[in-house]
Structure formats: structure tokens, C-alpha cells
VOPAGU-2260 file (C-alpha; in pm, 1 decimal, decimal comma):
REM VOPAGU-2260
SITE   aa  ch    i         X         Y         Z
SITE  UNK   A    0    5035,1   22228,9   -1365,0
SITE  UNK   A    1    5356,3   22395,3   -1244,3
SITE  UNK   A    2    5386,4   22463,4    -874,9
SITE  UNK   A    3    5432,0   22824,2    -765,8
SITE  UNK   A    4    5596,3   22867,3    -424,7
SITE  UNK   A    5    5402,0   23103,0    -204,7
SITE  UNK   A    6    5680,6   23268,6      -7,5
SITE  UNK   A    7    5589,5   23327,5     354,4
SITE  UNK   A    8    5282,2   23104,3     355,7
SITE  UNK   A    9    5321,1   22879,5     659,8
SITE  UNK   A   10    5003,3   22686,8     582,6
SITE  UNK   A   11    5118,1   22619,1     226,0
SITE  UNK   A   12    5461,6   22503,4     344,3
SITE  UNK   A   13    5311,8   22272,6     604,7
SITE  UNK   A   14    5074,1   22121,0     349,1
SITE  UNK   A   15    5360,5   22072,2     104,2
SITE  UNK   A   16    5570,7   21905,2     373,8
SITE  UNK   A   17    5280,8   21679,3     468,6
SITE  UNK   A   18    5229,8   21561,4     110,2
SITE  UNK   A   19    5606,4   21517,1      68,7
SITE  UNK   A   20    5625,7   21294,9     377,5
SITE  UNK   A   21    5311,2   21102,7     280,7
SITE  UNK   A   22    5448,6   21034,1     -66,6
SITE  UNK   A   23    5784,5   20931,7      80,9
SITE  UNK   A   24    5605,7   20672,6     296,4
SITE  UNK   A   25    5410,3   20552,4      -9,2
SITE  UNK   A   26    5722,6   20510,2    -218,1
SITE  UNK   A   27    5965,2   20377,3      44,1
SITE  UNK   A   28    5758,7   20235,3     328,8
SITE  UNK   A   29    5803,2   20072,3     568,6
SITE  UNK   A   30    6031,3   20362,2     657,8
SITE  UNK   A   31    6139,7   20523,8     984,2
SITE  UNK   A   32    6097,3   20886,7    1087,8
SITE  UNK   A   33    6474,4   20928,7    1087,0
SITE  UNK   A   34    6499,6   20798,4     729,8
SITE  UNK   A   35    6222,2   21037,1     620,2
SITE  UNK   A   36    6406,0   21331,7     776,9
SITE  UNK   A   37    6729,9   21230,0     604,8
SITE  UNK   A   38    6569,2   21181,4     261,0
SITE  UNK   A   39    6350,4   21494,5     269,2
SITE  UNK   A   40    6604,4   21714,1     455,3
SITE  UNK   A   41    6325,1   21820,0     691,5
SITE  UNK   A   42    6410,0   21857,9    1062,1
SITE  UNK   A   43    6329,8   21558,2    1287,9
SITE  UNK   A   44    6076,3   21764,2    1494,2
SITE  UNK   A   45    5894,9   21866,7    1174,5
SITE  UNK   A   46    5878,2   21505,8    1060,2
SITE  UNK   A   47    5758,8   21386,8    1402,3
SITE  UNK   A   48    5480,3   21647,5    1416,2
SITE  UNK   A   49    5354,0   21578,6    1064,7
SITE  UNK   A   50    5373,3   21201,9    1108,9
SITE  UNK   A   51    5162,7   21244,9    1423,0
SITE  UNK   A   52    4893,8   21417,0    1214,6
SITE  UNK   A   53    4909,5   21145,8     950,0
SITE  UNK   A   54    4872,8   20876,2    1214,2
SITE  UNK   A   55    4572,8   21059,3    1361,3
SITE  UNK   A   56    4409,5   21083,4    1018,0
SITE  UNK   A   57    4466,7   20706,0     971,0
SITE  UNK   A   58    4641,9   20761,8     638,3
SITE  UNK   A   59    4956,7   20613,4     793,5
SITE  UNK   A   60    5009,1   20335,2    1045,9
SITE  UNK   A   61    5307,3   20216,2    1247,8
SITE  UNK   A   62    5435,0   19883,3    1128,3
SITE  UNK   A   63    5708,3   19652,2    1255,9
SITE  UNK   A   64    6029,5   19764,4    1422,8
SITE  UNK   A   65    6325,1   19830,3    1195,8
SITE  UNK   A   66    6688,9   19726,6    1227,2
SITE  UNK   A   67    6882,3   19898,7    1503,5
SITE  UNK   A   68    7191,7   20101,5    1416,9
SITE  UNK   A   69    7312,0   20101,9    1778,0
SITE  UNK   A   70    7021,2   20243,4    1974,4
SITE  UNK   A   71    6655,9   20147,0    2003,7
SITE  UNK   A   72    6495,4   19982,5    1702,9
SITE  UNK   A   73    6307,3   20246,1    1500,6
SITE  UNK   A   74    5930,1   20224,2    1450,8
SITE  UNK   A   75    5855,5   20184,5    1081,8
SITE  UNK   A   76    5574,7   20365,7     899,5
SITE  UNK   A   77    5363,2   20259,9     603,2
SITE  UNK   A   78    5049,5   20371,2     419,4
SITE  UNK   A   79    4726,8   20245,2     575,5
SITE  UNK   A   80    4615,1   20121,7     233,1
SITE  UNK   A   81    4289,8   19947,1     328,7
SITE  UNK   A   82    4153,2   20223,3     552,9
SITE  UNK   A   83    4019,5   20425,0     259,2
SITE  UNK   A   84    3863,4   20373,4     -83,5
SITE  UNK   A   85    3900,6   20560,3    -411,2
SITE  UNK   A   86    3669,9   20523,6    -712,8
SITE  UNK   A   87    3783,5   20539,2   -1074,0
SITE  UNK   A   88    3546,2   20562,5   -1370,9
SITE  UNK   A   89    3621,6   20519,3   -1740,5
SITE  UNK   A   90    3343,3   20704,5   -1924,7
SITE  UNK   A   91    3375,1   20580,0   -2280,8
SITE  UNK   A   92    3160,8   20609,3   -2590,4
SITE  UNK   A   93    3040,1   20248,3   -2577,3
SITE  UNK   A   94    3087,1   20141,5   -2217,4
SITE  UNK   A   95    3148,8   20268,7   -1867,8
SITE  UNK   A   96    3387,2   20078,8   -1642,1
SITE  UNK   A   97    3433,5   20150,8   -1275,3
SITE  UNK   A   98    3669,8   20033,0   -1002,2
SITE  UNK   A   99    3686,3   20075,5    -627,2
SITE  UNK   A  100    4045,9   20053,2    -505,7
SITE  UNK   A  101    4253,3   20094,7    -192,6
SITE  UNK   A  102    4536,6   20346,4    -154,5
SITE  UNK   A  103    4785,1   20109,0    -317,5
SITE  UNK   A  104    4573,4   20080,3    -631,2
SITE  UNK   A  105    4450,4   19727,9    -558,2
SITE  UNK   A  106    4108,9   19673,8    -718,7
SITE  UNK   A  107    3841,3   19567,9    -469,4
SITE  UNK   A  108    3525,9   19593,4    -683,0
SITE  UNK   A  109    3443,0   19648,8   -1050,5
SITE  UNK   A  110    3136,1   19750,8   -1249,6
SITE  UNK   A  111    3061,5   19749,1   -1622,2
SITE  UNK   A  112    2777,8   19941,8   -1790,5
SITE  UNK   A  113    2695,9   19943,7   -2164,3
SITE  UNK   A  114    2626,5   20281,6   -2325,2
SITE  UNK   A  115    2336,5   20282,8   -2575,0
SITE  UNK   A  116    2381,3   20450,2   -2915,7
SITE  UNK   A  117    2353,7   20830,7   -2917,6
SITE  UNK   A  118    2259,6   20894,4   -2552,4
SITE  UNK   A  119    2164,8   21244,2   -2444,1
SITE  UNK   A  120    2404,7   21422,0   -2210,2
SITE  UNK   A  121    2157,6   21371,7   -1924,7
SITE  UNK   A  122    2122,7   21000,1   -1997,7
SITE  UNK   A  123    2500,3   20959,0   -2014,6
SITE  UNK   A  124    2551,5   21127,7   -1677,7
SITE  UNK   A  125    2280,0   20904,1   -1531,5
SITE  UNK   A  126    2479,6   20599,9   -1645,9
SITE  UNK   A  127    2795,7   20734,7   -1482,6
SITE  UNK   A  128    2609,2   20810,0   -1160,1
SITE  UNK   A  129    2459,7   20459,9   -1164,7
SITE  UNK   A  130    2803,1   20300,0   -1198,1
SITE  UNK   A  131    2934,3   20504,5    -904,7
SITE  UNK   A  132    2633,8   20409,8    -689,8
SITE  UNK   A  133    2692,4   20041,6    -763,7
SITE  UNK   A  134    3050,6   20072,9    -643,1
SITE  UNK   A  135    2955,4   20270,4    -331,5
SITE  UNK   A  136    2696,9   20003,3    -246,4
SITE  UNK   A  137    2981,7   19750,6    -219,1
SITE  UNK   A  138    3184,2   19966,2      19,9
SITE  UNK   A  139    3144,7   19991,8     396,9
SITE  UNK   A  140    3183,2   20367,4     408,1
SITE  UNK   A  141    3189,7   20366,2     789,2
SITE  UNK   A  142    3510,6   20165,8     802,6
SITE  UNK   A  143    3659,1   20254,8     460,2
SITE  UNK   A  144    3556,1   20610,7     368,2
SITE  UNK   A  145    3576,2   20710,3       2,3
SITE  UNK   A  146    3831,2   20988,0     -53,7
SITE  UNK   A  147    3713,3   21086,1    -400,1
SITE  UNK   A  148    3611,5   20994,6    -753,4
SITE  UNK   A  149    3827,4   21015,0   -1063,7
SITE  UNK   A  150    3669,2   21013,4   -1410,3
SITE  UNK   A  151    3848,9   20944,8   -1737,8
SITE  UNK   A  152    3615,8   21093,7   -2000,3
SITE  UNK   A  153    3624,4   21033,9   -2374,5
SITE  UNK   A  154    3714,9   21342,1   -2578,0
SITE  UNK   A  155    3835,1   21692,6   -2493,6
SITE  UNK   A  156    3824,8   21774,3   -2121,9
SITE  UNK   A  157    3885,3   22098,6   -1932,5
SITE  UNK   A  158    4057,7   21949,7   -1628,8
SITE  UNK   A  159    4050,3   22275,0   -1430,5
SITE  UNK   A  160    3671,7   22303,3   -1445,0
SITE  UNK   A  161    3599,1   21932,9   -1482,9
SITE  UNK   A  162    3400,2   21995,4   -1801,0
SITE  UNK   A  163    3371,2   21762,4   -2100,5
SITE  UNK   A  164    3431,0   22017,0   -2377,5
SITE  UNK   A  165    3353,5   21780,0   -2665,7
SITE  UNK   A  166    3304,6   21403,4   -2677,3
SITE  UNK   A  167    3296,8   21340,5   -3055,8
SITE  UNK   A  168    3183,6   20976,7   -3046,3
SITE  UNK   A  169    2897,8   21072,8   -2814,1
SITE  UNK   A  170    2826,5   21410,8   -2977,1
SITE  UNK   A  171    2813,7   21570,4   -2630,2
SITE  UNK   A  172    2946,9   21920,5   -2564,3
SITE  UNK   A  173    3012,0   22136,9   -2258,6
SITE  UNK   A  174    2906,4   21879,9   -1998,3
SITE  UNK   A  175    2987,4   21999,3   -1640,6
SITE  UNK   A  176    3066,9   21648,8   -1519,2
SITE  UNK   A  177    3262,6   21748,5   -1206,8
SITE  UNK   A  178    2989,4   21977,3   -1072,4
SITE  UNK   A  179    2711,2   21727,4   -1139,2
SITE  UNK   A  180    2893,2   21436,2    -974,8
SITE  UNK   A  181    3010,6   21638,3    -673,6
SITE  UNK   A  182    2654,0   21753,6    -620,3
SITE  UNK   A  183    2524,8   21396,1    -642,9
SITE  UNK   A  184    2779,1   21231,2    -411,2
SITE  UNK   A  185    2926,9   21508,6    -196,2
SITE  UNK   A  186    3277,1   21382,7    -273,8
SITE  UNK   A  187    3573,9   21546,5    -449,1
SITE  UNK   A  188    3572,6   21465,6    -822,0
SITE  UNK   A  189    3863,5   21492,3   -1068,5
SITE  UNK   A  190    3791,4   21471,8   -1443,2
SITE  UNK   A  191    4049,1   21406,5   -1714,2
SITE  UNK   A  192    4061,0   21282,2   -2072,7
SITE  UNK   A  193    4041,8   20901,9   -2064,7
SITE  UNK   A  194    4373,0   20831,4   -2238,7
SITE  UNK   A  195    4561,6   21092,6   -2037,4
SITE  UNK   A  196    4419,3   20929,6   -1724,1
SITE  UNK   A  197    4540,0   20593,7   -1856,0
SITE  UNK   A  198    4888,6   20738,2   -1906,9
SITE  UNK   A  199    4887,9   20857,0   -1546,4
SITE  UNK   A  200    4784,0   20509,1   -1432,8
SITE  UNK   A  201    5066,8   20356,7   -1636,5
SITE  UNK   A  202    5313,2   20595,7   -1470,7
SITE  UNK   A  203    5202,2   20483,3   -1123,3
SITE  UNK   A  204    5115,2   20116,1   -1168,2
SITE  UNK   A  205    5206,0   20001,7   -1519,2
SITE  UNK   A  206    5474,0   19989,2   -1784,9
SITE  UNK   A  207    5544,3   20361,9   -1748,1
SITE  UNK   A  208    5652,9   20340,0   -1384,8
SITE  UNK   A  209    5989,1   20513,4   -1338,6
SITE  UNK   A  210    5995,7   20607,9   -1710,9
SITE  UNK   A  211    6049,4   20982,6   -1762,0
SITE  UNK   A  212    5915,6   21015,8   -2117,4
SITE  UNK   A  213    5657,4   20782,5   -2266,6
SITE  UNK   A  214    5330,5   20789,5   -2459,4
SITE  UNK   A  215    5015,6   20581,7   -2414,0
SITE  UNK   A  216    4816,1   20526,8   -2732,6
SITE  UNK   A  217    4464,1   20386,8   -2700,1
SITE  UNK   A  218    4309,9   20234,2   -3012,0
SITE  UNK   A  219    3945,3   20138,4   -2975,6
SITE  UNK   A  220    3628,2   20317,1   -3082,0
SITE  UNK   A  221    3851,1   20624,6   -3101,5
SITE  UNK   A  222    4225,8   20686,1   -3097,6
SITE  UNK   A  223    4400,8   20908,7   -2846,6
SITE  UNK   A  224    4735,2   20951,7   -2674,7
SITE  UNK   A  225    4844,4   21038,4   -2323,5
SITE  UNK   A  226    5186,3   21204,8   -2312,3
SITE  UNK   A  227    5421,8   21190,8   -2014,2
SITE  UNK   A  228    5718,5   21428,6   -2039,0
SITE  UNK   A  229    5978,9   21437,2   -1760,9
SITE  UNK   A  230    5740,2   21237,8   -1537,4
SITE  UNK   A  231    5463,0   21499,0   -1586,8
SITE  UNK   A  232    5134,2   21458,6   -1774,4
SITE  UNK   A  233    5126,0   21703,3   -2065,4
SITE  UNK   A  234    4782,7   21849,5   -2145,1
SITE  UNK   A  235    4851,0   22157,8   -2356,0
SITE  UNK   A  236    4705,2   22505,5   -2296,3
SITE  UNK   A  237    4368,2   22412,4   -2449,0
SITE  UNK   A  238    4367,8   22050,7   -2320,7
SITE  UNK   A  239    4405,1   21908,2   -2672,3
SITE  UNK   A  240    4747,8   21744,6   -2638,7
SITE  UNK   A  241    4746,7   21382,0   -2747,6
SITE  UNK   A  242    4460,2   21397,0   -2998,9
SITE  UNK   A  243    4660,7   21180,9   -3237,0
SITE  UNK   A  244    4339,2   21026,5   -3368,9
SITE  UNK   A  245    4258,6   21355,9   -3536,9
SITE  UNK   A  246    4590,9   21408,7   -3709,4
SITE  UNK   A  247    4560,3   21385,2   -4088,1
SITE  UNK   A  248    4704,0   21069,0   -4243,3
SITE  UNK   A  249    4533,3   21075,8   -4585,1
SITE  UNK   A  250    4419,5   21402,3   -4747,3
SITE  UNK   A  251    4166,4   21207,2   -4955,1
SITE  UNK   A  252    4063,8   20971,1   -4676,7
SITE  UNK   A  253    3718,4   20904,0   -4528,8
SITE  UNK   A  254    3529,3   21158,1   -4322,9
SITE  UNK   A  255    3593,7   21146,3   -3948,9
SITE  UNK   A  256    3346,7   21197,4   -3664,7
SITE  UNK   A  257    3525,1   21523,8   -3582,7
SITE  UNK   A  258    3417,7   21663,9   -3921,0
SITE  UNK   A  259    3760,7   21646,6   -4084,5
SITE  UNK   A  260    3869,7   21394,8   -4348,5
SITE  UNK   A  261    4154,2   21145,5   -4350,4
SITE  UNK   A  262    4209,0   21138,3   -3974,0
SITE  UNK   A  263    4398,2   20844,4   -3823,5
SITE  UNK   A  264    4084,5   20754,1   -3626,7
SITE  UNK   A  265    3879,8   20733,2   -3949,1
SITE  UNK   A  266    4136,0   20489,9   -4091,5
SITE  UNK   A  267    4249,6   20267,9   -3803,1
SITE  UNK   A  268    3998,7   20275,4   -3514,2
SITE  UNK   A  269    3753,9   19990,9   -3450,9
SITE  UNK   A  270    3461,5   20143,2   -3646,9
SITE  UNK   A  271    3690,2   20210,0   -3946,0
SITE  UNK   A  272    3799,9   19846,4   -3952,0
SITE  UNK   A  273    3438,6   19726,3   -3945,6
SITE  UNK   A  274    3339,3   19976,2   -4214,5
SITE  UNK   A  275    3603,9   19841,3   -4454,0
SITE  UNK   A  276    3496,9   19481,9   -4389,1
SITE  UNK   A  277    3130,7   19569,9   -4451,1
SITE  UNK   A  278    3216,8   19748,6   -4774,8
SITE  UNK   A  279    3418,8   19448,9   -4895,7
SITE  UNK   A  280    3128,6   19213,2   -4818,0
SITE  UNK   A  281    2889,2   19438,3   -5007,6
SITE  UNK   A  282    3122,9   19422,2   -5307,1
SITE  UNK   A  283    3103,6   19042,4   -5293,3
SITE  UNK   A  284    3445,4   18970,3   -5139,5
SITE  UNK   A  285    3476,4   18611,3   -5023,9
SITE  UNK   A  286    3517,8   18593,9   -4645,0
SITE  UNK   A  287    3410,5   18371,1   -4361,4
SITE  UNK   A  288    3273,6   18684,7   -4193,7
SITE  UNK   A  289    2991,9   18704,0   -4452,0
SITE  UNK   A  290    2890,3   18349,6   -4359,5
SITE  UNK   A  291    2899,7   18426,9   -3986,8
SITE  UNK   A  292    2666,6   18727,5   -4008,4
SITE  UNK   A  293    2449,8   18585,5   -4294,1
SITE  UNK   A  294    2426,5   18919,3   -4468,8
SITE  UNK   A  295    2354,2   19122,3   -4152,5
SITE  UNK   A  296    2681,4   19314,7   -4156,3
SITE  UNK   A  297    2575,2   19538,4   -3867,0
SITE  UNK   A  298    2630,4   19233,3   -3645,6
SITE  UNK   A  299    3003,8   19243,3   -3717,6
SITE  UNK   A  300    3235,8   19307,4   -3421,5
SITE  UNK   A  301    3606,1   19363,6   -3386,0
SITE  UNK   A  302    3638,1   19033,7   -3202,6
SITE  UNK   A  303    3485,2   18854,0   -3503,8
SITE  UNK   A  304    3737,1   19014,2   -3739,9
SITE  UNK   A  305    4021,2   18900,0   -3512,6
SITE  UNK   A  306    3881,1   18546,3   -3493,1
SITE  UNK   A  307    3850,4   18534,1   -3871,8
SITE  UNK   A  308    4212,7   18645,5   -3907,7
SITE  UNK   A  309    4319,9   18369,4   -3670,1
SITE  UNK   A  310    4144,7   18122,5   -3900,9
SITE  UNK   A  311    4340,2   18253,3   -4199,0
SITE  UNK   A  312    4066,1   18468,6   -4354,6
SITE  UNK   A  313    4237,7   18684,3   -4618,2
SITE  UNK   A  314    4004,6   18983,5   -4588,9
SITE  UNK   A  315    4033,3   19001,0   -4208,3
SITE  UNK   A  316    4413,1   18973,3   -4222,9
SITE  UNK   A  317    4430,0   19240,5   -4494,8
SITE  UNK   A  318    4206,8   19489,1   -4311,4
SITE  UNK   A  319    4391,4   19447,4   -3978,2
SITE  UNK   A  320    4726,4   19488,0   -4155,4
SITE  UNK   A  321    4602,3   19809,9   -4317,8
SITE  UNK   A  322    4500,1   19940,3   -3974,3
SITE  UNK   A  323    4845,1   19849,1   -3840,8
SITE  UNK   A  324    5017,2   20039,0   -4121,2
SITE  UNK   A  325    4805,5   20350,3   -4063,9
SITE  UNK   A  326    4880,5   20329,8   -3690,9
SITE  UNK   A  327    5248,8   20290,2   -3772,7
SITE  UNK   A  328    5241,5   20617,6   -3966,6
SITE  UNK   A  329    5074,6   20791,6   -3672,1
SITE  UNK   A  330    5326,1   20651,6   -3423,6
SITE  UNK   A  331    5620,3   20738,1   -3648,8
SITE  UNK   A  332    5498,6   21098,2   -3648,0
SITE  UNK   A  333    5482,8   21091,3   -3266,6
SITE  UNK   A  334    5828,9   20940,2   -3240,0
SITE  UNK   A  335    5981,3   21195,9   -3475,7
SITE  UNK   A  336    5813,5   21480,7   -3286,9
SITE  UNK   A  337    5857,0   21382,1   -2919,9
SITE  UNK   A  338    6123,2   21106,3   -2917,9
SITE  UNK   A  339    5968,9   20901,1   -2632,7
SITE  UNK   A  340    6158,1   20607,7   -2483,9
SITE  UNK   A  341    5845,3   20392,3   -2479,3
SITE  UNK   A  342    5501,0   20370,2   -2643,1
SITE  UNK   A  343    5234,1   20173,2   -2458,7
SITE  UNK   A  344    4937,8   20049,2   -2664,0
SITE  UNK   A  345    4592,2   19972,5   -2525,5
SITE  UNK   A  346    4238,4   19920,9   -2652,2
SITE  UNK   A  347    4052,7   19656,6   -2848,9
SITE  UNK   A  348    4240,8   19702,1   -3177,1
SITE  UNK   A  349    4577,1   19653,6   -3005,0
SITE  UNK   A  350    4450,4   19316,2   -2880,0
SITE  UNK   A  351    4445,7   19187,5   -3239,4
SITE  UNK   A  352    4806,7   19091,6   -3170,4
SITE  UNK   A  353    5055,9   19033,0   -3449,1
SITE  UNK   A  354    4796,0   19097,7   -3720,9
SITE  UNK   A  355    4815,1   19467,6   -3627,5
SITE  UNK   A  356    5145,0   19494,9   -3439,5
SITE  UNK   A  357    5377,1   19345,6   -3701,3
SITE  UNK   A  358    5275,0   19583,0   -3984,1
SITE  UNK   A  359    5266,9   19866,3   -3730,6
SITE  UNK   A  360    5624,7   19807,4   -3616,5
SITE  UNK   A  361    5746,7   19754,2   -3974,2
SITE  UNK   A  362    5595,6   20089,5   -4074,7
SITE  UNK   A  363    5754,0   20262,1   -3773,2
SITE  UNK   A  364    6095,6   20122,9   -3867,3
SITE  UNK   A  365    6050,4   20247,2   -4223,4
SITE  UNK   A  366    5915,9   20593,4   -4142,9
SITE  UNK   A  367    6064,0   20699,5   -3809,3
SITE  UNK   A  368    6412,2   20846,6   -3795,7
SITE  UNK   A  369    6651,3   20556,8   -3753,5
SITE  UNK   A  370    6789,7   20639,4   -3408,2
SITE  UNK   A  371    6446,5   20709,4   -3259,3
SITE  UNK   A  372    6295,2   20398,8   -3419,5
SITE  UNK   A  373    6580,2   20187,1   -3285,6
SITE  UNK   A  374    6550,9   20314,8   -2929,3
SITE  UNK   A  375    6173,6   20330,7   -2876,7
SITE  UNK   A  376    6000,6   20027,1   -2725,8
SITE  UNK   A  377    5642,9   19961,1   -2842,8
SITE  UNK   A  378    5448,2   19730,4   -2613,0
SITE  UNK   A  379    5095,5   19645,6   -2505,1
SITE  UNK   A  380    4959,5   19766,8   -2171,4
SITE  UNK   A  381    4929,5   19512,3   -1890,1
SITE  UNK   A  382    4661,0   19700,2   -1693,8
SITE  UNK   A  383    4384,0   19514,8   -1879,1
SITE  UNK   A  384    4025,7   19619,9   -1944,7
SITE  UNK   A  385    4018,0   19834,6   -1629,4
SITE  UNK   A  386    4327,0   20034,7   -1728,0
SITE  UNK   A  387    4148,0   20364,3   -1795,9
SITE  UNK   A  388    3942,4   20331,3   -1475,3
SITE  UNK   A  389    4260,7   20260,4   -1277,4
SITE  UNK   A  390    4412,8   20567,6   -1440,1
SITE  UNK   A  391    4107,4   20772,7   -1342,6
SITE  UNK   A  392    4134,8   20678,7    -975,9
SITE  UNK   A  393    4504,4   20772,9    -992,6
SITE  UNK   A  394    4385,3   21133,2   -1039,5
SITE  UNK   A  395    4257,6   21120,5    -680,2
SITE  UNK   A  396    4572,9   20952,5    -549,8
SITE  UNK   A  397    4787,2   21212,9    -720,9
SITE  UNK   A  398    4589,7   21490,8    -556,0
SITE  UNK   A  399    4643,8   21319,7    -219,0
SITE  UNK   A  400    5012,4   21229,7    -252,3
SITE  UNK   A  401    5141,4   21487,2    -500,8
SITE  UNK   A  402    4905,8   21788,0    -501,4
SITE  UNK   A  403    4965,4   22094,9    -715,5
SITE  UNK   A  404    4954,5   22439,6    -564,3
SITE  UNK   A  405    4861,0   22751,2    -756,0
């Protein structure tokens, strides 16, 4: 959201200065008051007064003495990272992951909850609340207060109201997640689309750090993208930016969960891969996967398909390569449209390694404009299984260190 300067508002200016100084300490600490004044161009008395408030709030502590430039050694400042806790929740269609972290993003506790098929909205919220309670039970809130909860929610999300507009793989609409969680825990709650939250996490702690323009693409049960342009998360006016999974790849393709046909998600996401394997088994295709499940094809998992490919199974290799090619078409479209310097892949399908990535990159080279294809770097995220939850908690950190003002 763009910041609008409120001319003449002393309170707004002081709050902006406080967040500016706090973020400067986060990025450059240990740092002296004099260095902060020089870098922010704020007056030394202003810096001293605001630092005093930050010390009193325990967000900042005085560290060791710095190097002298002729006078007394300056007292250095740094973020009091372990004095507070932030919770991040990934609310996905199949599982909920949660993390409790300190102010430097270091994970202290984790929780993992499976989501049953077709839960009601009420049951889904109960699962999210349960995951948060488990994390809070591990925290000594007297010594490490929780500053807030960030939620990365599958599907379309109204970030202003904190409402899940539509979660297609859960078939849940208009869920007021922010209000329900704030009422339950009496803590500030920020809600964002899960992949956009992941992109924010990558920009703070991952492969997108210090990169101005990059795109995160998550390929799992669904497919979505988080877009960072000029260091800012792009949402779009109706919060639909990044729904690459629902761009049309094949006019005559299979029906998607969104109701359309031929979507990238219906061709390359985890369920699409399993559907093609099941259909091939039903047609009598020879594959080790048929032996593993003994005719019960509903037992198939993405991990099994990957294992079969590693053993040289032709069907598994073929299906994963097809998914890689479809993904390559989707990424080529993104590259030609937005020209990012980097694409970061995450999710279970991306973990199939070269079986997916090699055909993906070959397709990008063939279909993207040559200069863009040559310059873009496509790589797998290093944030791991908790990446979306880490991204969700970054929503709270961003509000603390880099708040927006309307």
C-alpha cells in the first residue's frame, strides 16, 4: 500500500521516525546513535529521544561499545530479538504449519496439523486456532510477549479486512479469519495469501533478500505466485495478483477446481500429477506404482511418484516431465510479462528435482524471449517446509519495522 504523508501530523511523523530508526537498527545493528542520525538525516536529539523510547519498550538494547573516532567510545544499539515472540501460520488446503519466532526470524517452535478432506469453514478455523494455541503453550508470555499473529491463507485474500474471499481447494468463501482470530487471542492478526506471504518471507530471509524484482511460485496442491516489484509486494486492486495457477494453458484441458478448464493448476499441480498416473494405471500401463498400491490408486502420493522416477519408472518420469513442461509454459508467460530477475520455486512438486526442473527450464528457454530467458535465475527456495509460515510471521514484522500509513 502506498504511503500518504499527512502534512502537519506530529504524531504521524514521530511514528514514522520511530519505525525508521527501529528498522535502521534491525538492518545495521549494532549501530550507534550518531550513525543512525547520519544515515537517517534526523537530528541527534530526535534520535536520542526515540531511542530512549525504544529502550524503554525493550525492543532495543544497548550492546557493546563501538570504536572511538577521537572521543568517548559510542554505545552500540541492536534489536532485542529474544524479548518478544511472533507467530506465523500457513493455512493450506491439506495441512496447517505454524512457527513461533523471535524478532530476527529464528524459529523457536513449530507445529504441524493435518487438514481432513472437505472441512467446514468452522472446522477449518478450529484447526488454525488449535495450532496457534499449541504454539502459545510453548511460550513464556510473561518474559517473551507475543506481538502478533500472521496467517498465510490458501486462495484469494482481502488483506485489508483479513477475509478469505475464496479458498478453491477448501471450497470456503468469505471467511473473516482476522476478526475470528483476534477475538480468540486478543492479539493483532495479519492475513495474506499464502504464496504472497512466502514471497515476503523470501524478501526478508531467503533468496529474494536485496532483490528488487522477483517472483515466488509455489507448486503443491495448488499453484500460485507471489510478486515482488521494486522491493514491494504486489497484490492488485482485487487481491488476485499472482494467481498463475488459474491462467489458461490448454483450451481443451481438464476441468480445474476454480470451474475453468485447462488451467495450469489442473495440469501441473500435485493432484493433476496423481490423476494422470491413476488414469494410466487404469488403462493398464506398466509401472512399479501399480505394484506398490496393489490396485488401490487412491493410496498414491506425490512422494511415491518421485521415488518411482528415481528408480527409473518410465510412467513416473513421463508424468513429472509433462508437469515440468506445463510449468515452463506458465513461467515463460510470467517472464515475458514481468521480466523478473529471479524466480524462486517452492512446494512438493518442485522437490521432484531434475525430473521436473530440467524440462521446465528447457521449456522456458524455448518459449521466453531470449534476453529475459538468459537473465532470469530459476532456483528452489531454501526456507524449507516452514517457508510459508515464516512468510506469514513476516507480515507482523513488516508492520512493526516498516508500517504503512494511510
